[in-house]
C-alpha positions as CSV (number, residue, x, y, z in Angstrom):
1,M,-104.8,-47.8,-29.7
2,V,-106.6,-46.1,-32.6
3,L,-104.4,-45.5,-35.6
4,Q,-105.5,-42.3,-37.4
5,K,-105.0,-42.8,-41.1
6,S,-104.4,-39.9,-43.5
7,S,-107.5,-38.3,-44.9
8,D,-108.9,-39.7,-48.2
9,L,-106.0,-42.3,-48.1
10,V,-103.6,-39.9,-49.8
11,R,-100.4,-38.3,-48.8
12,I,-100.5,-34.5,-48.3
13,N,-97.0,-33.6,-47.2
14,A,-95.7,-37.1,-46.6
15,R,-92.8,-38.4,-48.7
16,R,-92.8,-41.8,-50.3
17,T,-91.2,-43.6,-47.4
18,D,-93.0,-41.7,-44.6
19,V,-95.4,-43.4,-42.3
20,F,-96.7,-40.2,-40.7
21,D,-98.1,-37.0,-42.3
22,I,-98.5,-33.5,-40.9
23,F,-100.5,-30.8,-42.7
24,N,-103.0,-27.9,-42.5
25,F,-100.7,-25.6,-40.4
26,K,-102.3,-22.5,-38.8
27,H,-100.7,-20.1,-36.2
28,Y,-102.7,-18.2,-33.6
29,I,-101.2,-15.4,-31.6
30,G,-103.6,-15.8,-28.8
31,P,-106.5,-18.0,-27.4
32,N,-108.1,-20.1,-30.1
33,P,-110.5,-23.1,-30.3
34,Y,-107.8,-25.5,-29.3
35,L,-105.6,-23.8,-26.7
36,D,-106.3,-20.7,-24.5
37,I,-102.9,-19.3,-25.5
38,G,-100.9,-18.6,-28.7
39,A,-100.4,-21.9,-30.6
40,L,-99.3,-23.6,-33.7
41,V,-102.1,-26.0,-34.8
42,F,-101.7,-28.7,-37.4
43,D,-103.2,-32.1,-38.4
44,F,-101.4,-35.4,-37.9
45,A,-102.2,-38.8,-39.5
46,L,-100.7,-42.1,-40.5
47,V,-100.2,-42.8,-44.1
48,D,-102.6,-45.5,-45.2
49,S,-100.1,-47.6,-47.3
50,R,-97.4,-48.0,-44.6
51,E,-97.3,-49.2,-41.0
52,P,-95.3,-47.5,-38.2
53,L,-93.1,-49.3,-35.7
54,P,-94.7,-50.2,-32.4
55,I,-95.1,-47.0,-30.3
56,E,-92.7,-48.5,-27.7
57,D,-89.9,-48.3,-30.3
58,Y,-90.4,-44.6,-30.7
59,I,-90.7,-44.0,-27.0
60,A,-87.4,-45.9,-26.4
61,K,-85.4,-43.8,-28.9
62,I,-86.9,-40.5,-27.7
63,G,-86.3,-41.5,-24.1
64,D,-82.5,-41.7,-24.9
65,R,-82.7,-37.9,-25.5
66,Y,-85.4,-37.0,-23.1
67,P,-85.5,-39.6,-20.3
68,H,-88.6,-38.1,-18.7
69,L,-90.6,-38.7,-21.9
70,G,-89.4,-42.3,-22.2
71,S,-90.9,-43.1,-18.8
72,Q,-94.4,-42.0,-19.7
73,S,-97.2,-43.9,-21.5
74,Y,-99.2,-42.4,-24.5
75,E,-102.7,-42.9,-25.8
76,S,-101.6,-42.8,-29.4
77,Y,-98.8,-41.8,-31.8
78,A,-100.4,-38.4,-32.0
79,H,-100.1,-37.9,-28.2
80,L,-96.5,-38.9,-28.3
81,F,-95.8,-36.6,-31.3
82,A,-97.5,-33.6,-29.6
83,Q,-95.6,-34.1,-26.4
84,V,-92.3,-34.4,-28.3
85,V,-93.0,-31.3,-30.4
86,S,-93.7,-29.4,-27.1
87,E,-90.5,-30.6,-25.5
88,V,-88.3,-29.9,-28.5
89,G,-90.0,-26.5,-28.8
90,K,-88.2,-25.5,-25.6
91,L,-85.0,-25.7,-27.7
92,D,-82.9,-26.9,-24.7
93,M,-83.2,-23.2,-23.7
94,D,-85.8,-23.8,-20.9
95,L,-88.3,-21.8,-22.9
96,H,-91.7,-21.5,-21.2
97,L,-93.6,-23.2,-24.0
98,N,-95.1,-26.3,-22.5
99,R,-98.8,-26.4,-23.4
100,W,-100.3,-28.8,-25.9
101,S,-103.5,-30.6,-26.8
102,V,-104.8,-33.4,-29.1
103,K,-108.2,-33.5,-30.6
104,P,-109.4,-36.4,-32.8
105,Y,-111.3,-36.1,-36.0
106,P,-112.3,-38.7,-38.5
107,G,-109.1,-39.7,-40.4
108,F,-106.7,-37.4,-38.6
109,V,-105.8,-35.8,-35.2
110,R,-105.5,-32.0,-34.7
111,I,-102.4,-31.2,-32.6
112,S,-102.0,-27.8,-30.9
113,V,-98.7,-26.7,-29.3
114,Q,-98.0,-23.5,-27.4
115,S,-96.0,-21.2,-29.7
116,L,-94.3,-17.8,-29.5
117,H,-92.5,-17.5,-32.9
118,E,-94.4,-19.1,-35.8
119,R,-91.5,-19.9,-38.0
120,T,-89.5,-21.6,-35.3
121,T,-92.4,-23.7,-34.0
122,R,-93.3,-24.8,-37.5
123,E,-89.8,-25.9,-38.1
124,V,-89.8,-27.7,-34.7
125,A,-92.8,-29.7,-35.9
126,Y,-91.0,-30.7,-39.2
127,F,-87.9,-31.5,-37.2
128,V,-89.8,-33.9,-34.9
129,W,-91.5,-35.4,-38.0
130,D,-88.1,-36.1,-39.6
131,W,-86.9,-37.6,-36.3
132,F,-89.9,-40.0,-36.1
133,E,-89.3,-41.0,-39.7
134,A,-85.6,-41.6,-39.1
135,I,-86.5,-43.9,-36.2
136,T,-88.9,-45.7,-38.5
137,Q,-86.2,-46.3,-41.1
138,D,-83.5,-47.0,-38.5
139,E,-81.4,-44.1,-39.9
140,D,-79.0,-41.7,-38.1
141,F,-80.5,-38.4,-37.2
142,T,-78.2,-35.3,-36.7
143,F,-80.2,-34.1,-33.7
144,D,-77.7,-31.7,-32.1
145,E,-76.7,-30.1,-35.4
146,Q,-80.3,-29.4,-36.4
147,L,-81.3,-28.2,-32.9
148,V,-78.6,-25.6,-33.1
149,R,-80.1,-24.4,-36.3
150,L,-83.5,-24.0,-34.6
151,Q,-81.9,-22.2,-31.7
152,N,-80.3,-19.8,-34.0
153,K,-83.6,-19.2,-35.8
154,F,-85.3,-18.3,-32.5
155,R,-82.4,-16.1,-31.4
156,A,-82.8,-14.2,-34.7
157,S,-86.5,-13.6,-34.0
158,V,-87.8,-10.5,-32.2
159,Y,-88.2,-12.6,-29.0
160,G,-84.7,-14.1,-29.1
161,G,-82.8,-11.3,-27.3
162,P,-82.0,-12.3,-23.7
163,T,-83.5,-9.1,-22.2
164,V,-86.6,-9.1,-24.3
165,Y,-87.2,-12.8,-23.6
166,A,-86.6,-12.5,-19.9
167,L,-89.1,-9.6,-19.7
168,L,-91.6,-11.5,-21.9
169,R,-91.4,-14.6,-19.8
170,T,-91.7,-12.7,-16.5
171,A,-94.8,-10.9,-17.9
172,Y,-96.3,-14.3,-18.8
173,E,-95.7,-15.7,-15.3
174,K,-97.2,-12.6,-13.7
175,G,-100.2,-12.5,-16.0
176,I,-99.2,-9.3,-17.6
177,P,-100.3,-9.1,-21.3
178,A,-97.3,-8.7,-23.6
179,F,-97.0,-8.6,-27.3
180,Y,-94.8,-7.3,-30.1
181,L,-95.8,-4.2,-32.1
182,W,-94.4,-5.1,-35.5
183,E,-94.8,-1.7,-37.2
184,E,-93.1,0.1,-34.3
185,G,-90.4,-2.5,-33.4
186,L,-91.4,-2.4,-29.8
187,M,-92.8,-4.7,-27.1
188,Q,-96.0,-3.6,-25.3
189,Y,-96.7,-4.6,-21.7
190,G,-100.2,-4.1,-20.4
191,L,-103.3,-2.9,-22.2
192,G,-104.9,0.5,-23.0
193,K,-104.2,3.3,-20.6
194,K,-102.2,0.8,-18.4
195,H,-99.7,-0.1,-21.0
196,V,-96.0,0.8,-21.5
197,R,-93.9,0.2,-24.6
198,G,-90.2,-0.4,-24.9
199,V,-87.1,-1.8,-26.5
200,A,-85.4,-4.2,-24.0
201,T,-84.9,-2.1,-20.8
202,T,-85.7,1.3,-22.4
203,F,-89.4,2.4,-22.2
204,N,-91.6,5.1,-23.7
205,C,-91.8,6.8,-20.3
206,D,-88.0,7.3,-20.2
207,S,-86.5,10.6,-21.0
208,H,-85.0,10.3,-24.5
209,L,-82.7,13.2,-23.6
210,D,-81.3,11.4,-20.6
211,S,-81.0,8.2,-22.6
212,E,-79.0,10.0,-25.4
213,F,-76.9,11.8,-22.8
214,T,-75.6,8.5,-21.4
215,T,-74.2,7.6,-24.8
216,R,-72.1,10.8,-24.8
217,K,-69.4,9.4,-22.5
218,D,-67.4,12.6,-22.4
219,D,-70.3,14.8,-21.3
220,C,-71.7,12.2,-18.9
221,K,-68.2,11.8,-17.3
222,A,-68.0,15.6,-16.8
223,F,-71.4,15.6,-15.2
224,L,-70.5,12.8,-12.8
225,K,-67.4,14.8,-11.9
226,T,-69.4,17.9,-11.0
227,L,-71.4,15.7,-8.7
228,G,-68.2,14.8,-6.9
229,F,-68.1,11.2,-8.0
230,P,-64.8,9.5,-8.9
231,V,-64.1,9.3,-12.7
232,P,-60.7,8.5,-14.4
233,E,-58.6,11.3,-15.6
234,G,-58.7,11.5,-19.4
235,D,-59.2,13.4,-22.6
236,I,-61.0,13.2,-26.0
237,V,-58.9,12.8,-29.1
238,F,-59.6,13.0,-32.8
239,T,-56.4,11.4,-34.3
240,E,-54.0,8.7,-33.4
241,K,-51.3,11.4,-32.9
242,E,-53.5,13.1,-30.3
243,A,-54.1,9.8,-28.6
244,L,-50.4,9.2,-28.2
245,A,-49.9,12.6,-26.8
246,A,-52.8,12.2,-24.3
247,A,-51.4,8.9,-23.1
248,R,-48.0,10.4,-22.5
249,Q,-49.6,13.2,-20.5
250,I,-51.9,11.0,-18.5
251,G,-49.2,8.3,-18.0
252,Y,-49.5,4.6,-18.9
253,P,-51.4,2.3,-18.4
254,V,-54.4,3.9,-20.2
255,A,-57.8,2.8,-21.5
256,V,-59.2,3.7,-25.0
257,K,-62.9,3.6,-26.0
258,P,-65.1,5.4,-28.5
259,V,-67.2,8.2,-27.2
260,V,-70.4,6.6,-28.6
261,G,-70.6,2.9,-28.2
262,H,-72.1,-0.1,-26.3
263,K,-71.4,-3.7,-25.2
264,G,-67.7,-2.9,-24.7
265,I,-67.2,-2.8,-28.5
266,G,-64.0,-1.0,-29.3
267,V,-62.9,-0.8,-25.6
268,T,-59.3,-1.7,-24.6
269,A,-58.0,-1.4,-21.1
270,D,-54.6,-1.6,-19.5
271,I,-52.6,-0.3,-22.5
272,Q,-48.9,-0.3,-21.6
273,D,-47.2,1.4,-24.5
274,S,-47.5,3.2,-27.8
275,K,-47.6,0.1,-29.9
276,E,-50.6,-1.2,-27.9
277,L,-52.2,2.2,-28.1
278,A,-52.0,2.3,-31.9
279,A,-53.8,-1.0,-32.1
280,A,-56.4,0.0,-29.5
281,Y,-57.1,3.3,-31.3
282,N,-57.8,1.5,-34.5
283,R,-60.2,-0.9,-32.7
284,A,-62.1,2.1,-31.2
285,L,-62.1,3.8,-34.6
286,A,-63.6,0.7,-36.2
287,A,-66.4,0.7,-33.6
288,I,-67.6,4.2,-34.3
289,P,-70.8,4.3,-36.4
290,E,-70.4,5.8,-39.9
291,D,-72.7,8.7,-39.1
292,Q,-70.7,9.7,-36.0
293,L,-67.7,12.0,-35.7
294,T,-64.3,10.4,-34.8
295,R,-64.1,11.0,-31.1
296,I,-62.2,8.7,-28.9
297,I,-61.6,8.7,-25.1
298,V,-58.1,8.1,-23.7
299,E,-58.2,7.9,-19.9
300,K,-56.2,6.5,-17.0
301,S,-56.6,2.7,-16.7
302,I,-57.6,1.8,-13.1
303,S,-56.5,-1.5,-11.7
304,G,-59.2,-3.7,-10.2
305,S,-62.2,-5.8,-11.2
306,D,-65.0,-4.8,-13.5
307,F,-68.5,-4.4,-11.9
308,R,-72.0,-3.4,-13.0
309,L,-74.3,-1.7,-10.5
310,L,-77.9,-1.8,-11.6
311,C,-80.7,0.5,-10.5
312,V,-84.4,0.2,-11.3
313,N,-86.7,3.2,-10.8
314,G,-83.9,5.0,-8.9
315,R,-83.2,2.1,-6.5
316,F,-80.2,-0.2,-6.4
317,V,-81.3,-3.9,-7.1
318,A,-78.2,-5.8,-8.3
319,A,-74.5,-5.9,-8.7
320,T,-72.4,-8.2,-10.9
321,E,-68.6,-8.7,-11.3
322,R,-67.6,-9.3,-14.9
323,R,-64.5,-11.3,-15.6
324,P,-62.8,-11.7,-19.0
325,A,-63.1,-15.0,-20.9
326,S,-60.6,-17.6,-19.7
327,V,-59.6,-21.2,-20.1
328,V,-57.7,-23.6,-17.9
329,G,-54.9,-25.7,-19.5
330,D,-54.6,-29.5,-19.3
331,G,-51.0,-29.9,-20.5
332,Y,-52.2,-31.4,-23.9
333,L,-54.6,-29.1,-25.8
334,T,-53.7,-25.9,-27.5
335,L,-55.5,-22.6,-26.6
336,A,-57.6,-22.9,-29.8
337,E,-58.7,-26.4,-28.8
338,L,-59.4,-25.4,-25.2
339,I,-61.6,-22.6,-26.5
340,R,-63.5,-25.0,-28.8
341,L,-64.0,-27.3,-25.8
342,E,-65.1,-24.5,-23.6
343,N,-67.6,-23.3,-26.2
344,R,-69.3,-26.7,-26.3
345,K,-70.4,-26.4,-22.6
346,P,-74.2,-26.1,-22.2
347,A,-73.6,-22.9,-20.1
348,R,-72.2,-21.3,-23.3
349,L,-75.1,-22.2,-25.7
350,D,-75.3,-18.5,-26.4
351,T,-79.1,-18.5,-26.1
352,P,-81.6,-16.1,-24.4
353,T,-81.4,-18.2,-21.3
354,S,-77.8,-19.4,-21.1
355,P,-75.5,-17.7,-18.5
356,M,-72.5,-17.2,-20.9
357,S,-71.9,-16.4,-24.5
358,K,-69.4,-18.3,-26.7
359,I,-65.8,-17.1,-26.5
360,Q,-65.1,-15.0,-29.6
361,I,-61.7,-15.1,-31.3
362,D,-60.6,-11.8,-32.8
363,D,-57.6,-9.5,-33.2
364,A,-58.0,-8.1,-29.7
365,M,-57.7,-11.5,-28.2
366,E,-54.7,-12.5,-30.3
367,L,-52.9,-9.3,-29.5
368,Y,-53.5,-9.9,-25.8
369,L,-52.2,-13.4,-26.1
370,E,-49.1,-12.1,-27.9
371,E,-48.5,-9.8,-24.9
372,Q,-48.5,-12.9,-22.7
373,R,-46.1,-14.6,-25.1
374,L,-48.8,-16.9,-26.2
375,S,-50.8,-17.8,-29.4
376,L,-53.8,-19.9,-30.3
377,D,-51.4,-22.7,-31.0
378,S,-49.8,-22.6,-27.5
379,V,-50.2,-25.7,-25.3
380,I,-51.0,-24.6,-21.8
381,E,-49.7,-26.4,-18.8
382,K,-52.1,-28.3,-16.6
383,G,-54.0,-26.1,-14.1
384,R,-52.9,-22.7,-15.5
385,T,-55.7,-20.2,-16.1
386,V,-55.2,-18.0,-19.2
387,Y,-57.3,-14.8,-19.5
388,L,-58.1,-14.2,-23.2
389,R,-59.0,-10.5,-23.0
390,K,-58.2,-7.4,-21.0
391,V,-61.9,-6.3,-21.1
392,A,-64.6,-8.3,-19.3
393,N,-66.9,-8.2,-22.3
394,L,-69.8,-10.7,-21.6
395,S,-70.9,-10.8,-25.3
396,A,-67.4,-12.0,-26.2
397,G,-67.4,-14.9,-23.7
398,G,-66.8,-13.1,-20.3
399,M,-68.1,-14.5,-17.0
400,S,-70.6,-12.9,-14.6
401,I,-70.5,-13.3,-10.9
402,D,-73.3,-12.1,-8.6
403,A,-72.0,-9.5,-6.1
404,T,-75.3,-8.1,-4.9
405,Q,-75.0,-9.0,-1.2
406,T,-71.4,-7.8,-1.0
407,V,-72.0,-4.1,-1.8
408,H,-71.0,-1.5,0.8
409,D,-73.8,0.9,1.8
410,D,-71.8,3.9,0.5
411,N,-71.6,2.3,-3.0
412,I,-75.4,1.6,-2.9
413,I,-76.0,5.3,-2.0
414,L,-73.6,6.4,-4.8
415,A,-75.5,4.2,-7.4
416,Q,-78.8,5.6,-6.3
417,D,-77.6,9.2,-6.2
418,I,-76.5,8.8,-9.8
419,A,-79.7,7.0,-10.9
420,Q,-81.9,9.7,-9.4
421,H,-80.4,12.3,-11.7
422,F,-81.7,10.4,-14.7
423,Q,-85.4,10.0,-15.7
424,L,-84.8,6.4,-16.7
425,T,-86.4,3.1,-15.6
426,C,-83.2,1.2,-15.7
427,L,-79.6,2.4,-15.3
428,G,-76.4,0.4,-15.4
429,I,-73.3,2.0,-13.7
430,D,-70.0,0.4,-14.7
431,V,-67.3,0.8,-12.2
432,I,-63.8,-0.6,-11.5
433,T,-62.5,-1.3,-8.0
434,K,-60.8,-4.1,-6.1
435,S,-63.9,-4.9,-4.1
436,L,-67.5,-3.5,-3.9
437,S,-67.4,-4.4,-0.2
438,E,-65.1,-1.4,0.4
439,S,-66.5,2.2,0.3
440,W,-65.8,4.2,-2.8
441,K,-64.7,7.0,-0.5
442,S,-61.7,5.1,0.8
443,S,-60.7,2.7,-2.0
444,N,-59.3,2.7,-5.6
445,F,-62.7,3.2,-7.2
446,A,-63.7,4.7,-10.6
447,I,-66.9,5.1,-12.6
448,L,-66.2,4.0,-16.1
449,E,-69.6,4.8,-17.8
450,I,-73.4,4.9,-17.5
451,N,-75.6,2.6,-19.6
452,A,-79.2,3.6,-20.2
453,A,-80.2,0.2,-21.7
454,P,-78.6,-2.4,-19.4
455,G,-79.0,-6.1,-20.1
456,V,-80.6,-8.3,-17.4
457,L,-79.3,-11.8,-18.1
458,M,-76.0,-11.2,-16.2
459,H,-78.1,-10.7,-13.0
460,L,-80.9,-13.2,-13.8
461,K,-78.5,-16.0,-14.8
462,P,-75.0,-15.2,-13.5
463,S,-72.3,-17.7,-14.3
464,V,-71.6,-17.9,-10.6
465,G,-73.8,-17.0,-7.6
466,E,-77.5,-16.3,-6.9
467,S,-80.0,-15.0,-9.4
468,V,-81.5,-11.6,-8.9
469,D,-85.0,-11.3,-10.5
470,V,-84.4,-8.0,-12.3
471,P,-87.2,-8.5,-14.8
472,S,-89.7,-8.6,-11.9
473,H,-88.2,-5.4,-10.4
474,I,-88.7,-3.7,-13.8
475,L,-92.3,-4.8,-14.5
476,E,-93.3,-4.1,-10.9
477,T,-92.2,-0.5,-11.5
478,F,-95.3,-0.3,-13.9
479,F,-97.7,-2.9,-12.5
480,E,-98.2,-4.0,-8.9
481,S,-99.9,-7.2,-10.3
482,G,-101.1,-8.7,-13.5
483,T,-104.6,-7.3,-12.8
484,D,-103.1,-3.8,-12.6
485,S,-101.8,-4.1,-16.1
486,R,-105.3,-4.6,-17.7
487,I,-108.4,-2.6,-18.5
488,P,-111.9,-4.0,-18.4
489,I,-112.9,-6.1,-21.5
490,I,-116.4,-7.1,-22.6
491,T,-116.5,-9.8,-25.2
492,F,-119.5,-10.7,-27.3
493,N,-120.0,-13.6,-29.7
494,K,-122.2,-11.5,-31.9
495,I,-123.2,-7.8,-31.8
496,S,-124.5,-5.4,-34.5
497,V,-123.1,-1.9,-35.1
498,E,-126.3,-0.4,-33.7
499,E,-126.1,-2.6,-30.5
500,L,-122.4,-1.7,-30.2
501,Q,-123.2,2.0,-30.3
502,A,-126.0,1.6,-27.8
503,T,-123.6,-0.2,-25.4
504,I,-121.0,2.5,-25.8
505,D,-123.6,5.2,-25.1
506,H,-124.9,3.3,-22.0
507,I,-121.4,3.1,-20.5
508,L,-120.5,6.7,-21.3
509,L,-123.6,7.8,-19.4
510,Q,-122.1,6.2,-16.3
511,H,-118.5,7.2,-17.1
512,P,-118.6,10.3,-19.3
513,H,-114.9,10.9,-19.2
514,W,-113.9,7.4,-20.3
515,T,-112.3,6.5,-23.7
516,I,-114.0,3.3,-25.0
517,G,-112.7,1.2,-27.8
518,A,-115.1,-1.1,-29.6
519,V,-114.9,-3.5,-32.5
520,C,-117.2,-5.8,-34.4
521,R,-116.9,-7.4,-37.8
522,D,-118.4,-4.3,-39.4
523,A,-116.9,-1.3,-37.6
524,V,-114.3,0.1,-35.2
525,F,-115.1,2.9,-32.8
526,V,-113.4,5.0,-30.2
527,N,-116.4,6.3,-28.2
528,R,-118.8,7.4,-31.0
529,S,-116.1,8.2,-33.5
530,K,-115.8,5.6,-36.3
531,K,-112.3,4.5,-37.2
532,V,-110.7,2.7,-40.1
533,L,-111.5,-1.1,-40.1
534,S,-108.6,-3.3,-41.0
535,K,-109.2,-6.6,-42.9
536,N,-107.2,-8.4,-40.3
537,Y,-109.6,-8.5,-37.4
538,N,-107.0,-8.8,-34.6
539,S,-105.2,-5.8,-36.0
540,N,-108.2,-3.7,-35.0
541,V,-108.2,-5.2,-31.5
542,Q,-104.4,-4.6,-31.1
543,T,-104.7,-1.0,-32.3
544,L,-107.4,-0.3,-29.7
545,L,-105.4,-1.9,-26.9
546,R,-102.4,0.2,-28.0
547,H,-104.4,3.4,-27.5
548,P,-102.7,5.2,-24.5
549,K,-106.0,6.6,-23.1
550,L,-108.3,3.5,-23.5
551,D,-110.4,2.8,-20.4
552,L,-112.5,-0.1,-21.8
553,L,-112.5,-2.5,-24.7
554,I,-115.6,-4.1,-26.2
555,A,-115.0,-6.8,-28.8
556,E,-117.0,-9.2,-30.9
557,Y,-115.5,-12.7,-31.5
558,A,-117.8,-14.9,-33.6
559,E,-117.0,-18.5,-34.6
560,D,-115.6,-17.6,-38.0
561,I,-113.2,-15.1,-36.5
562,L,-112.2,-17.5,-33.7
563,D,-111.5,-20.2,-36.3
564,E,-109.6,-18.0,-38.7
565,E,-107.6,-15.7,-36.3
566,G,-108.3,-16.7,-32.7
567,M,-108.4,-14.0,-30.1
568,F,-105.9,-11.3,-29.5
569,Y,-106.2,-11.1,-25.7
570,R,-106.7,-13.6,-22.8
571,S,-109.5,-13.3,-20.3
572,S,-112.6,-11.0,-20.2
573,N,-114.4,-9.2,-17.4
574,M,-117.7,-9.9,-19.0
575,V,-118.7,-12.3,-21.7
576,V,-122.1,-12.0,-23.5
577,L,-123.2,-15.0,-25.7
578,D,-126.2,-14.9,-27.9
579,N,-127.2,-18.5,-29.0
580,P,-123.5,-19.5,-29.0
581,T,-122.0,-22.3,-31.1
582,E,-119.7,-24.9,-29.5
583,T,-116.7,-22.9,-30.7
584,E,-118.0,-19.6,-29.3
585,M,-118.5,-21.2,-25.9
586,M,-114.6,-21.1,-25.6
587,L,-115.1,-17.5,-24.7
588,V,-116.2,-18.4,-21.1
589,R,-113.4,-20.9,-20.4
590,D,-110.9,-18.2,-19.4
591,V,-112.5,-15.4,-17.5
592,F,-111.4,-13.6,-14.3
593,D,-112.7,-14.3,-10.8
594,G,-115.7,-12.1,-10.4
595,S,-116.4,-11.9,-14.1
596,T,-119.9,-11.9,-15.4
597,V,-121.1,-14.4,-18.1
598,V,-124.5,-13.8,-19.8
599,I,-125.8,-16.6,-22.1
600,R,-128.9,-16.5,-24.1
601,K,-130.3,-19.7,-25.7
602,G,-133.6,-18.9,-27.4
603,N,-135.5,-17.0,-24.7
604,D,-133.7,-18.7,-21.9
605,I,-131.2,-16.5,-20.0
606,S,-128.4,-17.7,-17.7
607,I,-126.3,-15.2,-15.8
608,R,-123.2,-16.3,-13.9
609,R,-121.4,-13.9,-11.5
610,K,-119.2,-14.5,-8.5
611,G,-120.1,-18.2,-8.3
612,L,-123.8,-17.6,-8.4
613,I,-126.1,-18.6,-11.3
614,E,-129.4,-16.9,-12.2
615,D,-131.7,-18.5,-14.8
616,Y,-134.9,-17.0,-16.2
617,T,-136.8,-16.6,-19.4
618,L,-137.0,-13.3,-21.4
619,G,-140.4,-11.6,-21.2
620,E,-142.4,-11.1,-24.4
621,D,-140.8,-8.3,-26.4
622,E,-138.0,-7.9,-23.8
623,P,-134.8,-7.1,-25.7
624,F,-131.6,-9.1,-25.0
625,T,-129.7,-5.8,-24.9
626,R,-131.6,-4.8,-21.7
627,V,-130.2,-7.9,-19.9
628,Y,-126.5,-7.4,-20.6
629,L,-126.5,-3.6,-20.3
630,K,-127.9,-4.0,-16.8
631,E,-125.0,-6.3,-16.0
632,T,-122.2,-3.9,-17.1
633,G,-122.4,-1.9,-13.9
634,A,-121.3,-4.9,-11.9
635,I,-117.9,-5.1,-13.7
636,L,-117.2,-1.4,-14.3
């Protein structure tokens, strides 16, 4: 086994007692010289003045945490380190980050690990480094505590929301380009004229009027009533006194919720008397944003279970029953202790991939416990289930149970009839009934509200029952396949402004109505119109791929750009290489089936297309542009 010693026999980041050193970090958002996907790249070496333990000692300790890693063999410490960084990088959330590579250099090894969020992946590398050094020194390492910190960092990132991550992962699996638009605070799926942008399950093609309408629960409820659908009797109030009067008129039990709200915040159901109503009114009041008027709904509370019916593109795709958070007594522990125990379960990691959130303790919970003559200090007899809330709020620890296969046809038709009245990609319909297997026409059934930005995790990873792949239903609304999400891309390793303009003109002769985006190190064009060139090269590429009318992208990626920034996109339909360097040859490693690759070395030309290779020599005074311009027709 080769031990790579730290460059120039000096520590770079290593502390006095360290035997390993990691340094020279660089993050790439896309393909780069080391991996054909976004990656964190850094250098790894052993400190010259100290010796590590035998590699088997590290493998044994790591195997206690990750048994599948402990059963493997490794070429070097660097290979082990890279594999562990990749595994820890999944953050025990089953993240889809599993690619890594190791490339040796004199005095150090360059490690590349697939990455989504730079800050999290960088901290994962330092975390693993500290773990290795703790093993070396035979010191305790607070693995779980530090892992939670990393999980929280990822959750706080733009990719850490359950719905955004689920869509991003599904796009990755389907080969649909997806990236975050930092200036706009939106995700983009697809490229050029094929793309859509959105926040979670709301997209730029949705009607903003319809989306805003669903937040006005009073107007939306009145609309549903005109359609002949069942909605609870109720009224809008502006003061606590009006709320008490409305409750007396409607008759207890009642439910209270703010007119504008989401995620069940400020909602209280099954209110039995004026004392409960006063507390519920104050919770609803506290949930109203400062810029909104005080408007609170008081309506009849319907007995039954809480369900979400989900429609995508006007079609019913999933149903979930939502139950309030609960714990089961053991005869010894208090409710507070039972909640702490329940919150330690892996299913309640409260991550973008865990089926349940942690149970939240708040005033609403303590009030409901008081109604049951309980408190957080109560010891619950063995086997007794105690529900901790009246409302099945999943974000506060509620439980989701898949009910898709149980839904009566009449209820599916109802959901689709509602969805087709809204120009929205996704629509969640919250209803209360004893069972979805009974028709709404003959059962105790009420529509509680409409949600224009429904989450997907309750369907994708229910606490109980089968998964429904809602993210696929959503993305397939826009793209039949990964290929359908892309526009043609031609990539050069070097091209001058004049050659770029000639290429644009040549293609526009064949496709005069196209919009062509083109970028080289010296200029950016949309057709023949020159645009502002950003200092950050990939920003230029992203801006072009964000263009909603773009039919084709032409981009230059020379060795220095690849080394400094990597590429923005994966895969090309045509790659043109003019006397390429070894680094520039990476442009041909990831091309589509049927793509064309044109390589010039001196006067020798090699053309590869659809599995065939054609080699010849350029004629005297024959320009290289003539070769590749002739080939553009094959891919366009």
